[in-house]
N, C-alpha and C positions, 0 to 999 in steps of 0.2 A: 254921846248922849246915846247914838242909836246902835251900837254895841251894848250898851249896859242895858237899854229896852231887847234887845236879841236875845241876852242872857233872862233878864226876868221870866219872858215869855217860853222860853227853850221849849217846856214840855209840854205844853197845851196849845199852839198855834201852828195849825198845821194846814197845806194846800190837800183837800182831798177830792175824788170825784164829786163830791156834792157841793164842793166851792170854799169858798174862803173861809175862814170863821176859825172862832175857839170853839175848839173840840176836843175833851176829855174823856177818854172810854175808862168804865171803870166795870167789876166783874161782880156779879149778885150772884152764889151758887144757891138753890132754893132745896131743903130738903125734907120729909114731913114733921123730923121730930120725935122725943121720945123723952119722957123720965129717967130713963138711964143715961147714970155722966159717960158710963162708956160706950153707948151708943153715939150719944152728940161728938164723944172725945174722938171716935173714929171717925167720922166726916171730919170734924176740924182739922184731922191730923191729914186726910185726904187733902182739902180744900188748901190748905198748906205748903201740901207738897208742890203745888201747880207752880211751875215754871215760867214766870210773866217778866216781860221789860220794870223794872223799880218804877215805873212811872205808873204802873197801872193799878188800882190799888181794886182789893178783893174783899168781899166780906161772904160770911156763909151763915144763911138764913136759914127759919124754919119757918115752915106751914103756920104750925101750933106748938103750943105746950112751953118752949123755951123763950121764958119771959125776957126781955130786951135784945132781943134775938130774933126777932120776927122779922117779915117781909119788909112791914112799912119800917121798920126800924134800919133795915140795911137798905132802904130809898134813900130814907133821910141822912145817914150816915154820908152814903158815897155825894149826894149832891152837895153835901158841907164841904169838901172835900173840893169841891169846883168840877166833878165828875158831867158830863151835858149829855152823854149815851153811855145807858147801862146796858151789856148784855147780860141775859139773863140766861142760866143754864140751869133746868128742871134735873135736879140728881132723883129723878123717878124711875123706876124699872119698866115702865111703859104710857106709852101712850093711850093706853085704855084706859087708866086711872082718872075716874072722875077729879080728883085733885089738879089735875093738868087743865082740866077744860075749866074751873072757876080760877085758879091761876091767870089765867089767859085773859080771861074776862075782866078781873080786879084790876091786871098789870092795863088793861085799854088796849090788847090786841086783839080783841074780837068785842063787836058788839054787844051781844048775848050770849051767856051761859046756857050751853044746850039742855043743861038739867038746873031745878031749881035751887039757889045757895045763899046761904048766909051772910058769905063776903059782898065787899062792899068796894068800891073800885077805889085805890090808893093814891093817896095825894105825892100826885109825879109832876114834876118840873123837866127832867132829863126825856131824852130820846129811848124807849124800849125797843131793846133786838133783842127777840125770845127763841132760842134752840130749842132742839127736840130733845126728848127722855130716851133712855137706853134703849130700848125695842131690842135690836136686833145686831147692834153693832159689834164687828169681828172683836173688836179688842175687849167684850165685853164675855163671847165666848172663848177665847182665851185666857181670861180669867176663871169661870168655870171650868173650862177643860181642868185647869191647874189644880184646882180643889178636888177635882173627882178623879184626876188621874191617877192615885194610887188605890184606888178601888178598884182598878181593870187588873186584871192579868189575863185576860183570855178574850180581845175584843171583839175576836169573830164570833163570840159565842155568848155576848152580851149586848145587852138593850139600856138605852140612856133616855131615865123620865126625866124632862126637865120639869121643874111644879113651880108656880107663880101662884098670886092672890086671886089674881081673875078680877071679872065683874061679869054680871048678870043685868044689864042694863044694854039695850039695843045700841050697837051702834061701838058703845066702849068695849062690851064681850068683844065683837070682831076685831078690834084691832090689837086686843090682849092673845087672842089666839093668833094673828097673823105674826106679831113679832114672836112668841113662844117657839111659833112651828118653825120658824126661819132659823130664829136661835138653834134648836135642838139638830135643825138639818148642817150647821153649822158645827156644833158637838159631835156629831156623827161623822163628818168630815176629817177635823180634828184628830179623835182619837181609834178613826179605822174602826169604829163599832157597826157590830151586824143593824141595829135596827137602831131609832132615835124615835120620840115622841114625847109630844107635852100634855099638859095636865093644869087644869086649873084648883085653886080650893075652892071657888064663889062662880059657880056652883061646884059640887063636890065633884069631880072628874075621875078622882084616884080608883076607886076602887074598880070603873067602868074599864080603864087601861089596863089596872095592873092584871084582870080577869080574861082580858084579849091576848095578852102576852101568855100567859099560864096556859091559857089551850092553844092559841098558836104555837107558840112555839116553849114548852116547857122545859128544855135541858137549856134553857138560854139563862141566864142571871141579869137582873134586873137594877141596875145602881140610877140612885136618885139623889138629883142634883136640883138642890135648893136656889131659885132666882128670887134673893133677896137682899137687898141693902146690907143688912147686918141681921147677925143671929138674935132671938128673944124668942118670943112668945111660938110665932107660924112656924120658926123650924127647929125648935126646941118640944114641942107640945103636937100643935095640930096635926102635920106633918106621918108624926110615927102612930100618932092616934089611927088617922086613916088608912094608915099603912099596914095595920093590926092583920092578924092571918095571911100574912103575905112573906112570900122570900124575898128579900132585896138588901142590898149595898148600900150603906148610906151614913157620912160622918157628920151630916147637919150643917156645913160650911157654908156662910153668905160668900159675897162678894168683897164685903171690907171684913179683916183687913188686906190690903191687895194696890202694890203700886199704880197697876194697871187704869184705877181708878183715873188719879190724878191725870195720867196721861190722855183718860176721856175726857176728862173736864177741858184740857189743852186743846184735845182735837176739836171742842164746840166751840171752842172760842179763836181756833188759829185765825178764819178767812177775818176778822175782826183787827187783831191783833197786826194779821199781815198788812191792812188796810190801814193802820196806822202807822205803820215803819214806811211805807209806802210816802206817806205825806211827811215822815219826818225827814228824807233825803228832800225834798222840795221845800223845806221852812224857810223862813226869812232870812 
């Protein structure tokens, strides 16, 4: 009888540093959402390619627009599978996004949002473990470089300009700036570029950056790298519009599709997977 009981509970009972009990991890990936089916498909493909132990369920959820796949839908689904600990991976470019602030509040990871929000606290029974957004992760730098590499012909005479959405809100703006600047430096080292800089669309910093480099190093070619999860309005319309009148190279390629996004998600959840696997080695 004891052997049968062990088999029944094999995937859910662990000894962990937190003590003995029924512990089952699940992964909730949150991205913004879009009306574009191709945008949603690219995110789902990246999440679907994440390599995890078979007993850990994953749900790809969205902040808005994608009905039936919203954050509460993901929480409810994972809890219905017996998940007690949800590792939340915010698939957003920057911790300076105001969405990160309101999501953290609604998940109960912080007592109050920094800015007013319409989001209400989610109905959650599981324990939430909130990981960090992309910011200046080296895996992301490698993805961006892979996207712009073909545009580079003479790195020592080139400047790379990393462009992100940005924010005008105090605190959020600074976090956007730090992440973009550090990621631009990673790109500089990866590609051997002479210079690297960053710019936000909000506020519009592109003209100042382009004027700066045109005056300081007119012989240099500026390679513009968009930092967006997927291609769309900002990469196809806004960035080219704000670059009008300047000389530059640009292909508009966003982070997705690229297998590195799946690897980034795996890096975010690895500490929790390791903890779970440590528990299985001391299972009843």
